[in-house]
N, CA, C and O atoms as a GROMACS GRO file, in nm:
protein
  392
    1UNK      N    1  11.843  11.350   6.226
    1UNK     CA    2  11.704  11.428   6.222
    1UNK      C    3  11.576  11.393   6.222
    1UNK      O    4  11.490  11.468   6.267
    2UNK      N    5  11.547  11.264   6.167
    2UNK     CA    6  11.399  11.205   6.142
    2UNK      C    7  11.375  11.180   6.264
    2UNK      O    8  11.282  11.247   6.307
    3UNK      N    9  11.428  11.100   6.348
    3UNK     CA   10  11.386  11.073   6.490
    3UNK      C   11  11.348  11.163   6.584
    3UNK      O   12  11.276  11.134   6.680
    4UNK      N   13  11.403  11.302   6.556
    4UNK     CA   14  11.384  11.337   6.691
    4UNK      C   15  11.239  11.411   6.725
    4UNK      O   16  11.221  11.517   6.666
    5UNK      N   17  11.136  11.367   6.814
    5UNK     CA   18  11.018  11.381   6.789
    5UNK      C   19  10.977  11.517   6.891
    5UNK      O   20  11.031  11.552   6.996
    6UNK      N   21  10.905  11.555   6.845
    6UNK     CA   22  10.863  11.704   6.889
    6UNK      C   23  10.766  11.684   7.017
    6UNK      O   24  10.714  11.576   7.045
    7UNK      N   25  10.747  11.823   7.101
    7UNK     CA   26  10.671  11.806   7.207
    7UNK      C   27  10.556  11.694   7.187
    7UNK      O   28  10.534  11.606   7.270
    8UNK      N   29  10.495  11.708   7.083
    8UNK     CA   30  10.360  11.646   7.068
    8UNK      C   31  10.377  11.494   7.089
    8UNK      O   32  10.286  11.422   7.130
    9UNK      N   33  10.514  11.446   7.053
    9UNK     CA   34  10.535  11.348   7.042
    9UNK      C   35  10.518  11.248   6.902
    9UNK      O   36  10.529  11.126   6.910
   10UNK      N   37  10.486  11.331   6.757
   10UNK     CA   38  10.510  11.310   6.672
   10UNK      C   39  10.636  11.317   6.578
   10UNK      O   40  10.719  11.406   6.594
   11UNK      N   41  10.649  11.222   6.480
   11UNK     CA   42  10.779  11.294   6.401
   11UNK      C   43  10.786  11.453   6.339
   11UNK      O   44  10.706  11.546   6.326
   12UNK      N   45  10.909  11.433   6.313
   12UNK     CA   46  10.898  11.564   6.226
   12UNK      C   47  10.886  11.509   6.082
   12UNK      O   48  10.939  11.401   6.054
   13UNK      N   49  10.820  11.578   5.990
   13UNK     CA   50  10.768  11.558   5.842
   13UNK      C   51  10.908  11.589   5.781
   13UNK      O   52  11.005  11.602   5.855
   14UNK      N   53  10.918  11.600   5.655
   14UNK     CA   54  11.061  11.595   5.539
   14UNK      C   55  10.995  11.760   5.474
   14UNK      O   56  11.045  11.831   5.386
   15UNK      N   57  10.905  11.777   5.532
   15UNK     CA   58  10.840  11.944   5.502
   15UNK      C   59  10.932  12.013   5.626
   15UNK      O   60  11.004  12.107   5.595
   16UNK      N   61  10.929  11.967   5.761
   16UNK     CA   62  10.972  12.046   5.886
   16UNK      C   63  11.120  12.016   5.855
   16UNK      O   64  11.187  12.119   5.866
   17UNK      N   65  11.184  11.922   5.824
   17UNK     CA   66  11.327  11.926   5.822
   17UNK      C   67  11.364  11.998   5.730
   17UNK      O   68  11.457  12.074   5.760
   18UNK      N   69  11.324  12.003   5.620
   18UNK     CA   70  11.373  12.090   5.532
   18UNK      C   71  11.377  12.246   5.555
   18UNK      O   72  11.467  12.322   5.520
   19UNK      N   73  11.264  12.277   5.618
   19UNK     CA   74  11.211  12.450   5.670
   19UNK      C   75  11.358  12.438   5.791
   19UNK      O   76  11.445  12.521   5.768
   20UNK      N   77  11.380  12.357   5.893
   20UNK     CA   78  11.486  12.337   6.009
   20UNK      C   79  11.610  12.379   5.930
   20UNK      O   80  11.673  12.481   5.957
   21UNK      N   81  11.648  12.280   5.813
   21UNK     CA   82  11.772  12.287   5.775
   21UNK      C   83  11.785  12.451   5.703
   21UNK      O   84  11.887  12.518   5.720
   22UNK      N   85  11.682  12.497   5.631
   22UNK     CA   86  11.656  12.614   5.568
   22UNK      C   87  11.721  12.723   5.631
   22UNK      O   88  11.805  12.796   5.578
   23UNK      N   89  11.660  12.733   5.792
   23UNK     CA   90  11.683  12.843   5.933
   23UNK      C   91  11.841  12.816   5.966
   23UNK      O   92  11.924  12.907   5.976
   24UNK      N   93  11.864  12.707   5.977
   24UNK     CA   94  11.997  12.649   6.025
   24UNK      C   95  12.110  12.731   5.912
   24UNK      O   96  12.183  12.808   5.975
   25UNK      N   97  12.130  12.730   5.802
   25UNK     CA   98  12.190  12.761   5.692
   25UNK      C   99  12.181  12.901   5.690
   25UNK      O  100  12.286  12.957   5.658
   26UNK      N  101  12.098  12.964   5.712
   26UNK     CA  102  12.064  13.114   5.672
   26UNK      C  103  12.102  13.164   5.796
   26UNK      O  104  12.148  13.278   5.804
   27UNK      N  105  12.088  13.092   5.897
   27UNK     CA  106  12.153  13.172   5.985
   27UNK      C  107  12.325  13.161   6.023
   27UNK      O  108  12.384  13.262   6.060
   28UNK      N  109  12.393  13.034   6.011
   28UNK     CA  110  12.517  12.980   5.946
   28UNK      C  111  12.558  13.103   5.894
   28UNK      O  112  12.626  13.185   5.956
   29UNK      N  113  12.515  13.118   5.773
   29UNK     CA  114  12.521  13.221   5.667
   29UNK      C  115  12.546  13.396   5.736
   29UNK      O  116  12.641  13.470   5.761
   30UNK      N  117  12.417  13.399   5.745
   30UNK     CA  118  12.433  13.540   5.770
   30UNK      C  119  12.457  13.590   5.917
   30UNK      O  120  12.444  13.712   5.934
   31UNK      N  121  12.505  13.477   6.075
   31UNK     CA  122  12.593  13.544   6.122
   31UNK      C  123  12.755  13.482   6.136
   31UNK      O  124  12.832  13.494   6.231
   32UNK      N  125  12.774  13.420   6.016
   32UNK     CA  126  12.903  13.339   6.036
   32UNK      C  127  12.919  13.272   6.113
   32UNK      O  128  12.998  13.292   6.206
   33UNK      N  129  12.861  13.188   6.101
   33UNK     CA  130  12.884  13.075   6.228
   33UNK      C  131  12.890  12.936   6.149
   33UNK      O  132  12.803  12.884   6.079
   34UNK      N  133  13.072  12.872   6.194
   34UNK     CA  134  13.090  12.775   6.134
   34UNK      C  135  13.009  12.615   6.113
   34UNK      O  136  13.032  12.540   6.208
   35UNK      N  137  12.942  12.569   6.029
   35UNK     CA  138  12.877  12.480   5.996
   35UNK      C  139  12.894  12.366   6.067
   35UNK      O  140  12.797  12.293   6.083
   36UNK      N  141  13.018  12.331   6.120
   36UNK     CA  142  13.109  12.209   6.225
   36UNK      C  143  13.088  12.282   6.336
   36UNK      O  144  13.078  12.404   6.328
   37UNK      N  145  13.077  12.208   6.470
   37UNK     CA  146  13.149  12.266   6.601
   37UNK      C  147  13.055  12.268   6.690
   37UNK      O  148  12.937  12.242   6.667
   38UNK      N  149  13.108  12.305   6.809
   38UNK     CA  150  12.994  12.353   6.900
   38UNK      C  151  12.893  12.418   6.913
   38UNK      O  152  12.790  12.393   6.975
   39UNK      N  153  12.937  12.542   6.824
   39UNK     CA  154  12.866  12.720   6.821
   39UNK      C  155  12.739  12.623   6.718
   39UNK      O  156  12.620  12.624   6.750
   40UNK      N  157  12.780  12.564   6.625
   40UNK     CA  158  12.662  12.508   6.534
   40UNK      C  159  12.589  12.439   6.594
   40UNK      O  160  12.468  12.463   6.593
   41UNK      N  161  12.660  12.302   6.685
   41UNK     CA  162  12.578  12.250   6.716
   41UNK      C  163  12.476  12.329   6.844
   41UNK      O  164  12.356  12.298   6.845
   42UNK      N  165  12.520  12.412   6.932
   42UNK     CA  166  12.444  12.443   7.024
   42UNK      C  167  12.338  12.543   6.962
   42UNK      O  168  12.244  12.576   7.035
   43UNK      N  169  12.345  12.601   6.817
   43UNK     CA  170  12.250  12.663   6.714
   43UNK      C  171  12.120  12.577   6.687
   43UNK      O  172  12.002  12.592   6.719
   44UNK      N  173  12.181  12.490   6.623
   44UNK     CA  174  12.101  12.346   6.618
   44UNK      C  175  11.994  12.307   6.661
   44UNK      O  176  11.886  12.283   6.606
   45UNK      N  177  12.059  12.298   6.859
   45UNK     CA  178  11.989  12.243   6.902
   45UNK      C  179  11.883  12.379   6.976
   45UNK      O  180  11.766  12.366   7.010
   46UNK      N  181  11.937  12.456   6.982
   46UNK     CA  182  11.804  12.624   6.987
   46UNK      C  183  11.720  12.608   6.881
   46UNK      O  184  11.608  12.628   6.929
   47UNK      N  185  11.704  12.578   6.734
   47UNK     CA  186  11.656  12.598   6.640
   47UNK      C  187  11.542  12.465   6.676
   47UNK      O  188  11.425  12.450   6.640
   48UNK      N  189  11.602  12.409   6.731
   48UNK     CA  190  11.525  12.251   6.721
   48UNK      C  191  11.399  12.287   6.890
   48UNK      O  192  11.282  12.253   6.907
   49UNK      N  193  11.477  12.350   6.965
   49UNK     CA  194  11.361  12.340   7.091
   49UNK      C  195  11.265  12.462   7.058
   49UNK      O  196  11.144  12.460   7.084
   50UNK      N  197  11.336  12.579   6.991
   50UNK     CA  198  11.202  12.675   6.931
   50UNK      C  199  11.099  12.580   6.869
   50UNK      O  200  10.985  12.587   6.916
   51UNK      N  201  11.118  12.505   6.784
   51UNK     CA  202  11.047  12.443   6.711
   51UNK      C  203  10.915  12.370   6.797
   51UNK      O  204  10.792  12.376   6.795
   52UNK      N  205  11.020  12.297   6.873
   52UNK     CA  206  10.905  12.218   6.971
   52UNK      C  207  10.859  12.282   7.034
   52UNK      O  208  10.745  12.236   7.044
   53UNK      N  209  10.868  12.394   7.110
   53UNK     CA  210  10.757  12.444   7.137
   53UNK      C  211  10.689  12.566   7.088
   53UNK      O  212  10.654  12.664   7.154
   54UNK      N  213  10.679  12.546   6.974
   54UNK     CA  214  10.596  12.586   6.871
   54UNK      C  215  10.593  12.723   6.809
   54UNK      O  216  10.507  12.803   6.772
   55UNK      N  217  10.720  12.716   6.814
   55UNK     CA  218  10.770  12.836   6.666
   55UNK      C  219  10.792  12.783   6.564
   55UNK      O  220  10.909  12.769   6.527
   56UNK      N  221  10.691  12.741   6.491
   56UNK     CA  222  10.714  12.674   6.358
   56UNK      C  223  10.695  12.766   6.245
   56UNK      O  224  10.704  12.715   6.133
   57UNK      N  225  10.677  12.865   6.251
   57UNK     CA  226  10.728  12.998   6.117
   57UNK      C  227  10.846  12.997   6.112
   57UNK      O  228  10.927  13.013   6.203
   58UNK      N  229  10.867  12.975   5.979
   58UNK     CA  230  10.989  12.968   5.952
   58UNK      C  231  11.060  13.125   5.968
   58UNK      O  232  11.174  13.141   6.011
   59UNK      N  233  10.987  13.218   5.933
   59UNK     CA  234  11.053  13.350   5.935
   59UNK      C  235  11.057  13.394   6.094
   59UNK      O  236  11.146  13.468   6.134
   60UNK      N  237  10.957  13.345   6.178
   60UNK     CA  238  11.014  13.387   6.326
   60UNK      C  239  11.090  13.340   6.368
   60UNK      O  240  11.153  13.405   6.450
   61UNK      N  241  11.131  13.207   6.344
   61UNK     CA  242  11.186  13.105   6.370
   61UNK      C  243  11.342  13.196   6.324
   61UNK      O  244  11.410  13.260   6.405
   62UNK      N  245  11.365  13.185   6.216
   62UNK     CA  246  11.508  13.250   6.157
   62UNK      C  247  11.536  13.390   6.253
   62UNK      O  248  11.634  13.405   6.326
   63UNK      N  249  11.425  13.485   6.233
   63UNK     CA  250  11.459  13.552   6.362
   63UNK      C  251  11.510  13.585   6.484
   63UNK      O  252  11.582  13.675   6.527
   64UNK      N  253  11.430  13.451   6.547
   64UNK     CA  254  11.487  13.415   6.674
   64UNK      C  255  11.639  13.387   6.688
   64UNK      O  256  11.704  13.434   6.781
   65UNK      N  257  11.693  13.309   6.593
   65UNK     CA  258  11.797  13.226   6.561
   65UNK      C  259  11.887  13.359   6.530
   65UNK      O  260  11.988  13.363   6.600
   66UNK      N  261  11.873  13.448   6.455
   66UNK     CA  262  11.960  13.546   6.411
   66UNK      C  263  11.972  13.628   6.536
   66UNK      O  264  12.084  13.669   6.569
   67UNK      N  265  11.892  13.648   6.591
   67UNK     CA  266  11.894  13.727   6.757
   67UNK      C  267  11.981  13.670   6.828
   67UNK      O  268  12.078  13.734   6.871
   68UNK      N  269  11.964  13.542   6.854
   68UNK     CA  270  12.039  13.472   6.943
   68UNK      C  271  12.210  13.479   6.893
   68UNK      O  272  12.297  13.514   6.973
   69UNK      N  273  12.235  13.445   6.767
   69UNK     CA  274  12.350  13.441   6.710
   69UNK      C  275  12.400  13.606   6.736
   69UNK      O  276  12.506  13.628   6.795
   70UNK      N  277  12.328  13.699   6.696
   70UNK     CA  278  12.413  13.836   6.690
   70UNK      C  279  12.427  13.856   6.810
   70UNK      O  280  12.546  13.885   6.820
   71UNK      N  281  12.376  13.862   6.922
   71UNK     CA  282  12.332  13.913   7.060
   71UNK      C  283  12.514  13.860   7.094
   71UNK      O  284  12.584  13.930   7.168
   72UNK      N  285  12.548  13.779   7.052
   72UNK     CA  286  12.669  13.694   7.123
   72UNK      C  287  12.818  13.794   7.054
   72UNK      O  288  12.923  13.817   7.114
   73UNK      N  289  12.776  13.839   6.902
   73UNK     CA  290  12.876  13.886   6.853
   73UNK      C  291  12.897  14.021   6.931
   73UNK      O  292  12.807  14.093   6.973
   74UNK      N  293  13.047  14.042   6.942
   74UNK     CA  294  13.113  14.150   6.999
   74UNK      C  295  13.035  14.327   6.900
   74UNK      O  296  13.031  14.339   6.778
   75UNK      N  297  12.987  14.431   6.999
   75UNK     CA  298  12.915  14.510   6.909
   75UNK      C  299  13.039  14.589   6.828
   75UNK      O  300  13.122  14.659   6.887
   76UNK      N  301  13.038  14.574   6.737
   76UNK     CA  302  13.181  14.644   6.616
   76UNK      C  303  13.105  14.655   6.544
   76UNK      O  304  13.023  14.564   6.548
   77UNK      N  305  13.082  14.754   6.446
   77UNK     CA  306  12.979  14.733   6.345
   77UNK      C  307  13.068  14.741   6.248
   77UNK      O  308  13.002  14.779   6.151
   78UNK      N  309  13.208  14.724   6.207
   78UNK     CA  310  13.274  14.712   6.140
   78UNK      C  311  13.273  14.533   6.114
   78UNK      O  312  13.306  14.481   6.007
   79UNK      N  313  13.240  14.478   6.206
   79UNK     CA  314  13.234  14.335   6.200
   79UNK      C  315  13.128  14.290   6.102
   79UNK      O  316  13.148  14.227   5.998
   80UNK      N  317  12.982  14.342   6.162
   80UNK     CA  318  12.869  14.337   6.169
   80UNK      C  319  12.856  14.337   5.971
   80UNK      O  320  12.906  14.407   5.883
   81UNK      N  321  12.776  14.239   5.972
   81UNK     CA  322  12.699  14.255   5.822
   81UNK      C  323  12.539  14.245   5.833
   81UNK      O  324  12.471  14.177   5.909
   82UNK      N  325  12.503  14.331   5.736
   82UNK     CA  326  12.317  14.306   5.717
   82UNK      C  327  12.321  14.189   5.579
   82UNK      O  328  12.365  14.198   5.464
   83UNK      N  329  12.283  14.131   5.620
   83UNK     CA  330  12.215  14.001   5.529
   83UNK      C  331  12.055  14.054   5.505
   83UNK      O  332  11.974  14.098   5.587
   84UNK      N  333  12.044  14.036   5.371
   84UNK     CA  334  11.903  14.019   5.355
   84UNK      C  335  11.808  13.870   5.294
   84UNK      O  336  11.802  13.832   5.177
   85UNK      N  337  11.743  13.808   5.412
   85UNK     CA  338  11.754  13.663   5.382
   85UNK      C  339  11.582  13.665   5.335
   85UNK      O  340  11.501  13.708   5.416
   86UNK      N  341  11.539  13.619   5.211
   86UNK     CA  342  11.412  13.544   5.164
   86UNK      C  343  11.373  13.398   5.184
   86UNK      O  344  11.426  13.292   5.152
   87UNK      N  345  11.220  13.445   5.274
   87UNK     CA  346  11.198  13.286   5.300
   87UNK      C  347  11.113  13.261   5.218
   87UNK      O  348  11.031  13.351   5.201
   88UNK      N  349  11.096  13.144   5.142
   88UNK     CA  350  11.032  13.083   5.090
   88UNK      C  351  10.864  13.064   5.135
   88UNK      O  352  10.859  12.983   5.228
   89UNK      N  353  10.786  13.092   5.113
   89UNK     CA  354  10.621  13.072   5.133
   89UNK      C  355  10.561  12.980   5.006
   89UNK      O  356  10.557  13.014   4.888
   90UNK      N  357  10.520  12.859   5.063
   90UNK     CA  358  10.419  12.801   4.951
   90UNK      C  359  10.328  12.824   4.904
   90UNK      O  360  10.243  12.846   4.991
   91UNK      N  361  10.283  12.836   4.788
   91UNK     CA  362  10.150  12.891   4.754
   91UNK      C  363  10.165  13.010   4.740
   91UNK      O  364  10.077  13.051   4.665
   92UNK      N  365  10.259  13.126   4.789
   92UNK     CA  366  10.252  13.212   4.735
   92UNK      C  367  10.324  13.305   4.647
   92UNK      O  368  10.436  13.255   4.630
   93UNK      N  369  10.316  13.399   4.594
   93UNK     CA  370  10.379  13.463   4.457
   93UNK      C  371  10.442  13.619   4.526
   93UNK      O  372  10.387  13.712   4.585
   94UNK      N  373  10.560  13.595   4.491
   94UNK     CA  374  10.598  13.752   4.556
   94UNK      C  375  10.607  13.859   4.415
   94UNK      O  376  10.689  13.853   4.324
   95UNK      N  377  10.484  13.965   4.433
   95UNK     CA  378  10.443  14.064   4.337
   95UNK      C  379  10.595  14.119   4.263
   95UNK      O  380  10.616  14.158   4.148
   96UNK      N  381  10.656  14.110   4.337
   96UNK     CA  382  10.798  14.211   4.311
   96UNK      C  383  10.842  14.148   4.194
   96UNK      O  384  10.918  14.220   4.129
   97UNK      N  385  10.815  14.008   4.135
   97UNK     CA  386  10.866  13.945   4.045
   97UNK      C  387  10.730  13.896   3.919
   97UNK      O  388  10.756  13.846   3.809
   98UNK      N  389  10.631  13.918   3.954
   98UNK     CA  390  10.534  13.892   3.885
   98UNK      C  391  10.478  14.024   3.831
   98UNK      O  392  10.379  14.024   3.759
   0.00000   0.00000   0.00000
């Protein structure tokens, strides 16, 4: 992933890569996507494409990825699960814990 350029032509920073990995991992967990295979590859490509076109906010990117995966699941309320996902914000404190 280090060598994949963004639309602007610059390389991904280590922070970008970490954030993209968090979004991928959280989406796989919440939408029960196996981390290997064609579905995971399509998800990773979707996340990268969104990032390249300017969707660089972690929370927004996660919401887009979750929406993409959840709309693929048959609407069966017994199969769906609500998962609360916390997004880390550098330099911000959560008043809930302080």
